[in-house]
KEFI-766577 format. One record per residue (C-alpha): residue in three letters; x, y, z. Coordinates in nm, 4 decimals. Example, Ala and Ser with C-alpha at 12.3 -4.5 7.8 and 13.67 -1.06 7.14 Angstrom:
// residues 2
{ALA; {1.2300; -0.4500; 0.7800}}
{SER; {1.3670; -0.1060; 0.7140}}
***
This chain:
// residues 339
{MET; {1.4727; -1.5917; 8.0718}}
{LEU; {1.3397; -1.9769; 8.0356}}
{SER; {1.6070; -2.0848; 7.7685}}
{ALA; {1.4676; -2.2906; 7.4556}}
{ALA; {1.6548; -2.5841; 7.5350}}
{ARG; {1.4700; -2.6201; 7.8743}}
{LEU; {1.1464; -2.4967; 7.6971}}
{ASP; {1.2187; -2.8066; 7.4700}}
{SER; {1.2931; -3.0178; 7.7602}}
{ILE; {1.0033; -2.9496; 7.9433}}
{LEU; {0.7311; -2.9828; 7.6330}}
{SER; {0.9266; -3.3205; 7.5170}}
{ALA; {0.8854; -3.4865; 7.8561}}
{LEU; {0.5374; -3.4247; 7.8946}}
{PRO; {0.3769; -3.6914; 7.7094}}
{ARG; {0.5858; -3.9640; 7.9608}}
{LEU; {0.4488; -3.8154; 8.2823}}
{THR; {0.1809; -3.9820; 8.4668}}
{ILE; {0.0293; -3.7239; 8.7471}}
{GLY; {-0.1771; -3.7766; 8.9913}}
{LEU; {-0.4171; -3.5342; 9.1657}}
{VAL; {-0.6420; -3.5111; 9.4487}}
{GLY; {-0.9290; -3.2700; 9.5394}}
{ASP; {-1.2817; -3.1306; 9.4816}}
{LEU; {-1.3592; -3.1730; 9.0687}}
{PHE; {-1.6518; -3.0007; 9.0245}}
{LEU; {-1.8552; -2.9501; 8.6732}}
{ASP; {-1.8652; -2.5926; 8.4937}}
{ARG; {-2.2098; -2.5805; 8.3094}}
{TYR; {-2.2018; -2.3010; 8.0665}}
{LEU; {-2.6012; -2.2300; 7.9325}}
{GLU; {-2.5949; -2.0182; 7.6380}}
{LEU; {-2.9530; -1.7929; 7.6583}}
{GLN; {-3.1146; -1.6502; 7.3774}}
{PRO; {-3.0872; -1.2432; 7.3891}}
{VAL; {-3.5032; -1.2062; 7.4929}}
{GLY; {-3.6558; -1.5005; 7.7176}}
{GLU; {-4.0141; -1.5568; 7.7120}}
{THR; {-4.2976; -1.4883; 7.9172}}
{SER; {-4.4245; -1.7872; 8.1462}}
{ILE; {-4.7745; -1.8391; 8.1466}}
{GLU; {-4.8077; -1.9969; 8.5144}}
{THR; {-4.5941; -1.7439; 8.7049}}
{GLY; {-4.5925; -1.4227; 8.4835}}
{LEU; {-4.2010; -1.4241; 8.5470}}
{VAL; {-3.9032; -1.4408; 8.2280}}
{ALA; {-3.8003; -1.7933; 8.1212}}
{HIS; {-3.4874; -1.8142; 8.0039}}
{GLN; {-3.4139; -1.9955; 7.7016}}
{VAL; {-3.1531; -2.2285; 7.6443}}
{THR; {-2.9905; -2.2708; 7.3155}}
{ARG; {-2.6955; -2.4790; 7.4080}}
{ILE; {-2.5189; -2.6460; 7.7126}}
{ARG; {-2.1464; -2.6540; 7.7326}}
{ASN; {-2.0106; -2.8599; 7.9871}}
{PHE; {-1.6605; -2.8683; 8.1449}}
{PRO; {-1.4491; -3.0472; 8.4544}}
{GLY; {-1.3974; -2.7557; 8.7069}}
{ALA; {-1.2034; -2.7164; 9.0167}}
{LEU; {-0.9754; -3.0090; 8.9852}}
{GLY; {-1.0979; -3.0549; 8.6225}}
{THR; {-0.9438; -2.6934; 8.4990}}
{VAL; {-0.5986; -2.8221; 8.6232}}
{MET; {-0.6991; -3.1580; 8.4303}}
{ASN; {-0.7705; -2.9602; 8.1064}}
{ASN; {-0.4528; -2.7937; 8.1196}}
{LEU; {-0.2488; -3.1108; 8.1607}}
{SER; {-0.4264; -3.2297; 7.8850}}
{ALA; {-0.3662; -2.9169; 7.6512}}
{LEU; {0.0107; -2.9593; 7.7049}}
{GLY; {-0.0017; -3.3248; 7.6551}}
{VAL; {0.0506; -3.4975; 7.9530}}
{GLY; {0.0668; -3.8669; 7.8874}}
{LEU; {-0.1949; -3.9910; 8.1580}}
{MET; {-0.4058; -3.8451; 8.4602}}
{LEU; {-0.5056; -4.0126; 8.7556}}
{PRO; {-0.7637; -3.8427; 8.9536}}
{THR; {-0.8663; -3.9109; 9.2946}}
{THR; {-1.2103; -3.7046; 9.4158}}
{VAL; {-1.5660; -3.8083; 9.5450}}
{ILE; {-1.8783; -3.7008; 9.3701}}
{GLY; {-2.2114; -3.7562; 9.3528}}
{ASP; {-2.3945; -4.0620; 9.1684}}
{ASP; {-2.6169; -3.8317; 8.9890}}
{GLY; {-2.7086; -3.6580; 8.6390}}
{HIS; {-2.4662; -3.3686; 8.7013}}
{GLY; {-2.1964; -3.6607; 8.7722}}
{PHE; {-2.2946; -3.8707; 8.4610}}
{ASP; {-2.2239; -3.5314; 8.2435}}
{LEU; {-1.8984; -3.4658; 8.4632}}
{LEU; {-1.7491; -3.8305; 8.3922}}
{ARG; {-1.8125; -3.8124; 7.9960}}
{GLU; {-1.6013; -3.4825; 7.9725}}
{VAL; {-1.3398; -3.6606; 8.2018}}
{ARG; {-1.3667; -3.9203; 7.9898}}
{ARG; {-1.2394; -3.6999; 7.7164}}
{LEU; {-0.9437; -3.6616; 7.8530}}
{PRO; {-0.6159; -3.9016; 7.9167}}
{VAL; {-0.7401; -3.9627; 8.2367}}
{ASP; {-0.7772; -4.3376; 8.3670}}
{PRO; {-1.1230; -4.2592; 8.6162}}
{GLN; {-1.1040; -4.5768; 8.8150}}
{ASN; {-1.0250; -4.3546; 9.1187}}
{ILE; {-1.3185; -4.1412; 9.1125}}
{ILE; {-1.5582; -4.2507; 9.3832}}
{CYS; {-1.9213; -4.1905; 9.2827}}
{ASP; {-2.1289; -4.1745; 9.6282}}
{PRO; {-2.5060; -4.1533; 9.6394}}
{GLN; {-2.5078; -3.9585; 9.9838}}
{ARG; {-2.3622; -3.6369; 9.7949}}
{LEU; {-2.4537; -3.4260; 9.5076}}
{THR; {-2.1705; -3.3481; 9.1889}}
{PRO; {-2.0117; -3.0049; 9.2641}}
{THR; {-2.1681; -2.8304; 9.0003}}
{TYR; {-2.1233; -2.4373; 8.8936}}
{THR; {-2.4078; -2.3397; 8.6623}}
{LYS; {-2.3333; -2.0154; 8.4553}}
{PRO; {-2.6043; -1.8434; 8.2474}}
{MET; {-2.4260; -1.6772; 7.9539}}
{GLN; {-2.6551; -1.3787; 7.7782}}
{PRO; {-2.5899; -1.2164; 7.4869}}
{VAL; {-2.6052; -0.8041; 7.5355}}
{GLY; {-2.5029; -0.6372; 7.2266}}
{ASP; {-2.2063; -0.7808; 7.1443}}
{LYS; {-2.0722; -0.9215; 7.4301}}
{VAL; {-2.1784; -1.2139; 7.6611}}
{GLN; {-2.3114; -1.1020; 7.9894}}
{GLU; {-2.2900; -1.4323; 8.2944}}
{LEU; {-2.6206; -1.3769; 8.4841}}
{ASN; {-2.6319; -1.5076; 8.8643}}
{ARG; {-2.4614; -1.8270; 8.9256}}
{PHE; {-2.6427; -2.1399; 9.0857}}
{ASP; {-2.4225; -2.3618; 9.2550}}
{VAL; {-2.5016; -2.7138; 9.3470}}
{ARG; {-2.2607; -2.9069; 9.6330}}
{THR; {-2.3000; -3.1281; 9.9454}}
{ARG; {-2.2619; -2.8871; 10.2478}}
{ALA; {-2.1857; -3.1813; 10.5015}}
{PRO; {-1.8558; -3.3408; 10.5774}}
{LEU; {-1.7638; -3.6818; 10.4246}}
{SER; {-1.8700; -3.9550; 10.5695}}
{ASP; {-1.6305; -4.2058; 10.7843}}
{ASN; {-1.6390; -4.4756; 10.4962}}
{VAL; {-1.5976; -4.2674; 10.2162}}
{GLN; {-1.3063; -4.1133; 10.3530}}
{ASP; {-1.1594; -4.4946; 10.4382}}
{LEU; {-1.1965; -4.5679; 10.0308}}
{LEU; {-1.0923; -4.1998; 9.9719}}
{CYS; {-0.7566; -4.2986; 10.1304}}
{GLN; {-0.6667; -4.6576; 10.0046}}
{ARG; {-0.7654; -4.5103; 9.6335}}
{ILE; {-0.5227; -4.2220; 9.7106}}
{GLU; {-0.2380; -4.4271; 9.7993}}
{HIS; {-0.3108; -4.6074; 9.4871}}
{THR; {-0.2955; -4.2994; 9.2749}}
{TRP; {0.0542; -4.2084; 9.4745}}
{GLN; {0.2222; -4.5539; 9.3690}}
{SER; {0.0888; -4.4908; 9.0198}}
{SER; {0.2059; -4.1872; 8.9121}}
{ASP; {0.5263; -3.9245; 8.9359}}
{GLY; {0.4207; -3.6810; 9.1506}}
{LEU; {0.0628; -3.5545; 9.3065}}
{ILE; {-0.1272; -3.2169; 9.2656}}
{VAL; {-0.3414; -3.1404; 9.5993}}
{LEU; {-0.6352; -2.8955; 9.5188}}
{ASP; {-0.8273; -2.7632; 9.8038}}
{GLN; {-1.1419; -2.5943; 9.6715}}
{VAL; {-1.3847; -2.6063; 9.9124}}
{ASN; {-1.4308; -2.3725; 10.1687}}
{GLU; {-1.6204; -2.5105; 10.4292}}
{LEU; {-1.4490; -2.7113; 10.6776}}
{GLY; {-1.4439; -3.1074; 10.6136}}
{CYS; {-1.6728; -3.0609; 10.3429}}
{GLY; {-1.4499; -3.1007; 10.0657}}
{VAL; {-1.2349; -3.3711; 9.9620}}
{VAL; {-0.9257; -3.2945; 10.1816}}
{THR; {-1.0344; -3.3312; 10.5004}}
{ASP; {-0.8253; -3.3215; 10.8130}}
{ARG; {-0.7886; -3.7456; 10.8059}}
{VAL; {-0.6934; -3.6897; 10.4176}}
{ARG; {-0.4344; -3.4424; 10.4458}}
{ASP; {-0.2909; -3.6343; 10.7452}}
{PHE; {-0.2699; -3.8990; 10.5134}}
{LEU; {-0.0987; -3.6962; 10.2434}}
{HIS; {0.1822; -3.5888; 10.4850}}
{GLU; {0.2302; -3.9286; 10.6021}}
{LEU; {0.2528; -4.0287; 10.1893}}
{SER; {0.5326; -3.7636; 10.1902}}
{LYS; {0.7321; -3.9404; 10.4289}}
{ARG; {0.7606; -4.2198; 10.3355}}
{ASN; {0.9222; -4.0725; 9.9914}}
{PRO; {1.0154; -3.6927; 10.0281}}
{GLN; {1.1977; -3.6366; 9.7184}}
{LYS; {0.8490; -3.7397; 9.5132}}
{LEU; {0.6425; -3.4305; 9.4382}}
{ILE; {0.3134; -3.3229; 9.6583}}
{TYR; {0.1912; -2.9790; 9.4993}}
{SER; {-0.0993; -2.8538; 9.7386}}
{ASP; {-0.3344; -2.5189; 9.6369}}
{SER; {-0.5675; -2.4363; 9.8995}}
{ARG; {-0.8058; -2.1033; 9.9200}}
{GLN; {-0.8733; -2.1513; 10.2876}}
{ARG; {-0.6256; -2.3710; 10.4781}}
{LEU; {-0.3267; -2.3523; 10.3052}}
{ARG; {-0.1547; -2.2774; 10.6546}}
{ASP; {-0.2470; -2.6626; 10.7416}}
{PHE; {0.0154; -2.7717; 10.5214}}
{SER; {0.3414; -2.8476; 10.6822}}
{PHE; {0.4447; -3.0625; 10.3740}}
{GLY; {0.5463; -3.0249; 10.0160}}
{VAL; {0.5356; -2.7718; 9.7528}}
{LEU; {0.2902; -2.5175; 9.8359}}
{LYS; {0.1060; -2.2590; 9.5774}}
{GLY; {-0.1272; -1.9821; 9.6576}}
{ASN; {-0.2586; -1.6498; 9.5200}}
{ARG; {-0.1986; -1.3319; 9.7360}}
{ALA; {-0.5165; -1.3391; 9.8974}}
{GLU; {-0.4538; -1.7205; 10.0284}}
{ILE; {-0.1070; -1.6596; 10.1308}}
{ALA; {-0.2064; -1.3414; 10.2930}}
{GLY; {-0.5047; -1.5398; 10.4525}}
{ALA; {-0.2873; -1.7682; 10.5674}}
{VAL; {-0.0547; -1.5697; 10.7518}}
{GLY; {-0.2897; -1.3176; 10.8641}}
{ILE; {-0.1636; -1.0101; 10.6652}}
{ASP; {-0.3855; -0.7642; 10.4255}}
{PRO; {-0.3428; -0.8996; 10.0647}}
{ALA; {-0.2899; -0.5327; 9.9577}}
{ALA; {0.0440; -0.5285; 10.1637}}
{ASP; {0.3780; -0.4343; 10.0064}}
{LEU; {0.5215; -0.7060; 9.8463}}
{SER; {0.7770; -0.7223; 10.1370}}
{ALA; {0.5746; -0.8744; 10.3447}}
{PHE; {0.4712; -1.1757; 10.0913}}
{HIS; {0.8504; -1.2167; 10.0328}}
{THR; {0.8753; -1.3313; 10.4274}}
{ALA; {0.5013; -1.5091; 10.4316}}
{ALA; {0.6916; -1.7349; 10.1845}}
{ALA; {1.0031; -1.7591; 10.2864}}
{GLN; {0.8602; -1.9000; 10.6292}}
{PHE; {0.6291; -2.1519; 10.4392}}
{ALA; {0.9403; -2.2630; 10.2731}}
{ALA; {1.1490; -2.3004; 10.5967}}
{LYS; {0.8367; -2.4940; 10.7198}}
{THR; {0.8322; -2.7372; 10.4654}}
{LYS; {1.1581; -2.7754; 10.3320}}
{GLN; {1.0194; -2.6893; 9.9615}}
{PRO; {0.9732; -2.4097; 9.7328}}
{VAL; {0.6774; -2.1719; 9.7848}}
{PHE; {0.4998; -1.9929; 9.5023}}
{CYS; {0.2576; -1.7270; 9.4911}}
{THR; {0.0649; -1.5545; 9.2337}}
{ILE; {0.0630; -1.2265; 9.2104}}
{GLY; {-0.1760; -1.1211; 8.9559}}
{GLU; {0.0302; -0.9441; 8.6157}}
{LEU; {0.3312; -0.8744; 8.7921}}
{GLY; {0.3788; -1.2760; 8.7475}}
{THR; {0.5182; -1.5311; 9.0591}}
{LEU; {0.7042; -1.5261; 9.3900}}
{VAL; {0.9265; -1.7692; 9.4502}}
{ALA; {1.0505; -1.8704; 9.7627}}
{THR; {1.3502; -2.1183; 9.8355}}
{VAL; {1.4551; -2.3314; 10.1253}}
{ASP; {1.7840; -2.0966; 10.1245}}
{GLY; {1.5623; -1.8327; 10.2596}}
{LYS; {1.5480; -1.6463; 9.9089}}
{SER; {1.2413; -1.4999; 9.7628}}
{THR; {1.2569; -1.3880; 9.3915}}
{ILE; {0.9417; -1.2071; 9.1594}}
{VAL; {0.9324; -1.3987; 8.8330}}
{PRO; {0.7723; -1.1657; 8.6228}}
{ALA; {0.4754; -1.2020; 8.3880}}
{PRO; {0.4612; -1.2109; 8.0341}}
{GLN; {0.2804; -0.8652; 7.9754}}
{VAL; {-0.0566; -0.8841; 7.7417}}
{THR; {-0.2952; -0.6706; 7.6059}}
{GLY; {-0.6435; -0.6650; 7.5545}}
{PRO; {-0.9558; -0.7824; 7.7458}}
{ILE; {-0.8768; -1.0404; 8.0063}}
{ASP; {-1.0756; -1.3501; 8.2403}}
{ILE; {-0.8434; -1.4378; 8.4769}}
{CYS; {-1.0957; -1.7201; 8.5633}}
{GLY; {-0.8955; -2.0543; 8.6053}}
{ALA; {-0.5377; -1.8718; 8.5742}}
{GLY; {-0.4096; -1.9605; 8.8853}}
{ASP; {-0.4846; -2.3255; 8.7622}}
{SER; {-0.3284; -2.2557; 8.4481}}
{ALA; {-0.0031; -2.1908; 8.6554}}
{THR; {-0.0413; -2.4917; 8.8376}}
{SER; {-0.0308; -2.6786; 8.5351}}
{GLY; {0.3067; -2.5526; 8.4476}}
{ILE; {0.4403; -2.5112; 8.7790}}
{VAL; {0.3763; -2.8751; 8.8167}}
{THR; {0.4907; -3.0719; 8.4794}}
{ALA; {0.7942; -2.8083; 8.4839}}
{LEU; {0.8959; -2.9407; 8.8306}}
{LEU; {0.8550; -3.3032; 8.7628}}
{THR; {1.0520; -3.2454; 8.4314}}
{GLY; {1.3452; -3.1324; 8.6450}}
{ALA; {1.3297; -2.7580; 8.5722}}
{SER; {1.4659; -2.5297; 8.8772}}
{PRO; {1.1285; -2.3562; 9.0867}}
{VAL; {1.2646; -1.9891; 8.9078}}
{GLU; {1.2577; -2.2412; 8.5713}}
{ALA; {0.8946; -2.3590; 8.6700}}
{ALA; {0.7358; -2.0532; 8.7590}}
{GLU; {0.8140; -1.8622; 8.4467}}
{PHE; {0.6363; -2.1763; 8.2699}}
{GLY; {0.3915; -2.1590; 8.4638}}
{ASN; {0.3476; -1.7602; 8.3695}}
{LEU; {0.3764; -1.8528; 7.9938}}
{ILE; {0.0391; -2.0754; 8.0142}}
{ALA; {-0.1476; -1.8220; 8.2241}}
{SER; {-0.0610; -1.5518; 8.0137}}
{ILE; {-0.2071; -1.7409; 7.7504}}
{THR; {-0.5269; -1.8948; 7.8938}}
{ILE; {-0.6289; -1.5342; 8.0471}}
{GLN; {-0.6897; -1.3903; 7.7179}}
{GLN; {-0.9887; -1.6497; 7.6351}}
{LEU; {-1.2995; -1.4775; 7.6861}}
{GLY; {-1.5886; -1.7033; 7.8665}}
{THR; {-1.4673; -1.9996; 7.9893}}
{THR; {-1.1616; -2.1422; 8.1373}}
{GLY; {-0.8913; -2.1409; 7.8792}}
{THR; {-0.6095; -2.4093; 7.7860}}
{ALA; {-0.2836; -2.3697; 7.6588}}
{THR; {-0.0978; -2.5867; 7.3763}}
{PRO; {0.2927; -2.6648; 7.3271}}
{ALA; {0.2476; -2.4482; 7.0158}}
{GLN; {0.1181; -2.1881; 7.1761}}
{ILE; {0.3705; -2.1436; 7.4210}}
{ARG; {0.6365; -2.1753; 7.2056}}
{ASP; {0.4981; -1.9142; 7.0023}}
{ARG; {0.4437; -1.6528; 7.2987}}
{TRP; {0.7789; -1.7427; 7.4300}}
{ARG; {0.9266; -1.6106; 7.0822}}
{SER; {0.6915; -1.3114; 7.1378}}
{ILE; {0.8933; -1.1776; 7.4444}}
{GLN; {1.2366; -1.2815; 7.3586}}
***
């Protein structure tokens, strides 16, 4: 178990950290609707009535929200968004966090990635209706990639470590292009001791450097196994990744916790705290990431880092209808409750 002394040492060090982030930054927009809509005179269709709009940084922003709640001193996001209304709203929310936004590139040729989520009351519950997705389904231009690599190098020099989030499935259409990934690899060669932690939905197998993290489906897709395969297959897959990168590998496996593979060929499952009642797993992997990275940067072992990430995820999944976060006080309370 994560000791009280180690937990305190991690939490007390967080305000001194500067963490760089590279990847896909989205706007999560929640539209709260009235229970009953009105009928449009023009179309005869139901016109949903929005009573409140809630905006949050999503994707890379979900990690940032979690790092902010933990009390991390400064974040340096490096990304590309659009020069549009969604981008304006996104930057307004980002600036509420302990963030230096100078390396966020606003490209007028692109749309700001946005998930719009209508939320309709149904009895005493809230139902999410069909989501509206906005983003540019085309590769980044060469000029923007040039600028992006320059900004990444600046972030690399100014931070204690990097989190890389490859969210977009279409090849070349997100921030983490082949060229950006190759550039990150070159940075890792310059300083192999500095943390680069990468989480990729579709291309985890293309990362041959740094600390890797995936969930069960992402690890399975990367090595070509059934996501429902026996856990022994995931022990083998994670160990193979660790042997390739010479760094720890983390595989989140839902309520079971996190599988950790290390460079010595060993792997273990770090159990998650058990929770009761309704849960919402949206953003659970990103909250685990925030815990794993901050713990590693403060000197924790991979197993301790996985325990810290599990603690945070066990708190965030109990926050319904939003992508949750966890504060140091909540983490201490959860840790005490499982002793």
